Each structure stands twice: as structure tokens, then as C-alpha cells.
N, C-alpha and C positions, 0 to 999 in steps of 0.2 A: 459340519463334520466332513473330514476329507474322504476322498473316494476309497482309499485303502481301508479306513476304519469302517465305512459303510459296508464294504465287501466282506470284511472280517465278521462283522456282526450278523450279516446275512447268512454266513456259513454257520455261525453259532445257533441261530434260530432255526435254520434248516435242519441241523443235526438233531436238535431237540424235537422238531416236528416228526422227523423220521423215526426217532426212538419211540415217540408216543404212538405213531401209526403202526409200528411193529406189534403193538399189543392189539391183535385182531379180535373181532367180536367172537366171544366163545359161544359154542353151541350149548345145548342142555348138558352134555357131557364133555368134559375136557380131558384129553388124554395126557398121561404123565409118564415120564421115565426117570429113574434114579440110577446114578452110578457113583461109586466111591471115587473121590479124587486122589490120585497118586501123590504121596508125600504130604498129605494133609488130612486133618480130621474131618474136613468138610465133605458133604455129599452134593454132587451136582444134580440139580433137578431141572427138568425141561417140561414145560406145560404147553400143549398145542391142541389144535382142533382140526377137523376136516371141514373144509369150506368148499362146497360144490365140487367135491371129488378131488380137490387139490390139497396136498399136505402142507400146512403152514406152521412154522415155529412162531410162538408168541412171546414166551417168557422163559429165560434161562438164567439160573442164578445158583451160586453156591450157598448151602445152608449148613450151619452146625446141626448135628443130630437133634439137639434139644429144641430146635426151631421147627422140626417136623414132628409135631405133637402126637404122641402115641405110637411112634414108629418103634417096632421091635428091632433095635439096631443089631443085636446079636443074631437074630434070625436073618436079617438083611445080609449080614456078612458071612453067614454060615453056608456050607455046601448044601446043594439040593435046592428045592423049590417049595415054597409054602405061602399061604395067604398072608398078606401084610396090609396094614392100613395106617393112615396118619392124617393130620390136618395142618394146614398153614393158616394161622389165625392172626389177623391184623385188624387195626381199628376200623378200616373201611369195609371189611367183609372177610370171608373165609373160604377155603377150599377144603372139602372133605373127600379124601382119596382112598381107594381100595384097589387091590390087585394082587399080583403074585411076585415073589422075589426070592433071592438067594444068590450066593456067590458075588455079593457086593453089587447086585443089579436088581432092578424092579421095574414093573410097568403096570399100567391099569388105567382107571378112569376116575375123575373127580367131579363132584357137584359143586357149583359156585353159588354162594348166597351173599347178599349185601347185609351190612349191619344197620338195623333200623335207627339206632341212636345216632350213628354217623350221618345217615340221610337227614335226620331231624336237624343236626348241627348245620348242614349245608343250607337247609331251608331257613333256619334262624338268621343266617348271615346273608340271605338274599341270593344264594348261589343255586342255579337251576339244578334240578335232579338229574343225575347222570344217566346216559344211556347204558345199556348193558356193557357195551364195549368200553365206555369211559369208566364205569364202575370197576371193571376188571383191571383197567389201567391204574386206578387208585390203589388197588390191592397190590398190584405187581411192583410198583415203585415204593409202596408203603407210605402213602400220604397220611400224616398224623393230625389229630385235632389241634395240637399246639401251634402248628403252622397257620391254620385258619384263624385261630384266636389272635395270634401275633400280628397277622396282616390287618385284622380289624382294629386292634389296639393302636397300631401305628398309622391308622387311617389311610391305608392304601385303597385304591379303587377296588370295588368288588371283583374278585377273581372269577374266571371261568374254571370249569373242571380241568380243562387242558392246561391252564395256568398253574394250578396246584400240582399237576403231574410234572410240568416242566421245572417248577421251582424245586420240587423234591428230587428230580433227576439230577439237577446240578448241585444239590447239597445245601440249598437254602433252608434254614430252620429258624425257630424262634430265637435261639441264641445269636445267630448271625444277624437277624433283623434288629434285635436289641443292641447289638454291638455297633451296627451302622448308625443307629439313632444316637448312641452315646458319642460317636465320633462326629455327629452333626450332619449325617447324610440320610436322606430318604428319597430315593429315586421317585420321580413323578408318576411313573407307570410300572405295572407289573413286569413288562418287557424290560424296562430299565433295571429292575431288581434282578431279573434273570441274567441280564448281561453282566451286571456287577459280579454275581456269584460265579457265573460261567468263566469269567476272566480272572477270578480269584482276587477281586478287589476287597481286601479284608480290612477290618479296623486297625489291625497291627501294621499292615502295609501303609495305610493312610497316615498312621502316626509317625512312621519313618519320615514322610515328607514334611509333616508338621514340625518335627524336630530340626530340620535344616532350613526352616523359614518359608515353607510352602504350605501354610495353613489355609484352610477354606478354599481349596481349589474347586472350581465348578465340576459337577459330576461328569460332564462330557470330556473334560480334560483328564480326569482320573482314568476314564475308559481309554483314552488315547495313549496315555502313559503305560497302562497295563497291557494294552494290546500289542505294544512294541517292546514289552518287557524292560521298560526303563525303570531302574531302581533308584532309591535314594542315594546309594553309593555312587551310581553313575553320575548323578547330578552333583553330588558333593565333590567329585573329581574335577568337574569344570570350575567349581568355586576355587579349588586349590590352584588351578591353572590360570586364574585371573579372570574367568568369565562368571561373575557373580550374579546369582539370581536370574538366570536366563529365563525368558518366557517359554511356556510349554511348547508353542509352535516351533521355536528354535531347537528345543530338545528333541522334538519329533523329527525335524529335518536331520539333525545330527545322527540320530539313531538309524534313520532310514537309509542314509548313504554311508554309514560306517565311520563318522567322525567321533573319535574317542577323546577322553581327556588327555591321554598321552600324545595323540596326534596334534591336538590343539597346543599343548605345551611345547612340543618340538617345533611347530610352525612359528610360534612366537619367538623361540630362541633363534631360529634361522633368519627370520625377517627383522629381528631387532625390536619388534613391538607386536602386540596381539592383533592378528588379522580380524576383520569383522566376521560376523556370523555368515553372511553371504559369501565372503571370500573363502572362509574355511570350507563351506559346502562345495564351492567351485573347485577349490584345490583338490578336495577328495575325489570328486567326480572325474576330474581330468587327470588324476594321478600325480598331481604336483605336490611339492613340499614348499 
């Protein structure tokens, strides 16, 4: 793996780790605030706790009113102040919140409880029971049962709770996992699956390479192509310029230094024949034609 790619993936995993760490361990009571979002039907909810006297934000998200179960939306938006309550109910657990609100704002406290059936599902699949912090993270990103079942069905290594949070945070779900399998891909590790989804290596994108003669590319080469935003159209352009079925390392070199199909075609026209891959790279780096 080249150093650029290793650095890129390190940033991907670092950002996921930071996102998970931002879901701090909730105390017995979690404070909330609500505010109507301008120009939208959504309500912005912030959930946070006091930790050793320091105010820490833990989870902020936009919700449709129907997702705040039991909220008196009319009372929330009306003038004045009145008691309000609602719940955020997800497969991993729930928040039951009560406070005061009006004028499209509200604040108060929430109790947090985990879902026993979800905890049993984790145990069934050999996943350690989450800490309270991890359990709150499962609720915050909305980890679903179908993800756990899909990982097991595809015979991925047993995930940790943080893996489930990371996969959900980047948008990996049962449909994505099944789609990859249908395209012939199953990353060897959970981190590999996270990298695929974080980089948006989709079955449709893979299919684009298959159609131009790049079927069954190794997973690490797909990651390199996606990390540099190398598209099937980009590759097909080199085919038309006389550089047919270039190896992935050559495509990576071209993209990294800015060699385009147009540049390659113009260089061939000026020199009377197609320069080699190394010559094209050198010409581009030195600003030659």
C-alpha cells in the first residue's frame, strides 16, 4: 500500500474514532435542548451531560417531529412556556425526555435505557455487552439489528461495539454488504469494510470498472482508485488515447501528478508515437509536452 493511501486511510479511521469518542458517557440524567430549524420541518436536538463540572456536547441531530415520539409539536411552536415530553426510540435503546418548551425551543432532562432484546442479540453473536458510553453511542448513530445479522451471514469477523458504531456512521448497512457480496467482494476485516464504505466503494462503481475490462480487481486496488477519485470514465479515456488496460499503479501515478487522457493524446500527437507511462509522468512533472 502506498504511503499516500496509508495516510488517507489513517485519516478515515481517525475521523471515525473521533466521532465515536464524541459520544461521551452519559450520566443518570442527560440534558437536552430542542430548537426548530429555519427553513425546514426538522427540529434540531442536542443531548449532553455534565462531566466533572464541564459542559460537553455528545450528540446533535436533526429530527422530523414524528421521530420525537409524543412531542406536542403545536405546544412546542406556540408562544409561552409549558411542560413537554417526548422519547427517542431506537432498536438499541431509548431516551425518555421531559422539560419545558415553547416559542420553538425546549430544554430539560432525559433518562437513558438500553433495549434488553438488543443486548441479547449482541450476546447471541458473540459481541461483548457495551459499556454505558458504548450503549449510548449505539443509540446515537442508530445501529440496527439487520447490520449485525448481515455481518454474521457474510461471515465477517465478530465486530466490536465500536465497529458497529463506525460502520453505521459511514452508512454501511445490510443492503450495502449484500451488494458487495453480489459484486464478488468481502473485505477480510471490519476495518476494510469501513474503508470501503467511507470511500464510497459501491457495487455500482465496481460494476463500472467491470464493464471496461477491469473485473475482479483486488480490494486494495479498488481502495487506491477510489481514494484518488479515479473513475471508469477516466480509465476509458486512456483506452481511447491508445493506452489500453493500464495497470492500476500506472493509473494511480497518472492521477497523482495530473496526467489526463487529453494530456496523453496530445503528447502522442506531438512526439509522433505514444510515450511510455514513465515518460508521461516525467513530462507532466517537468511541465514538458
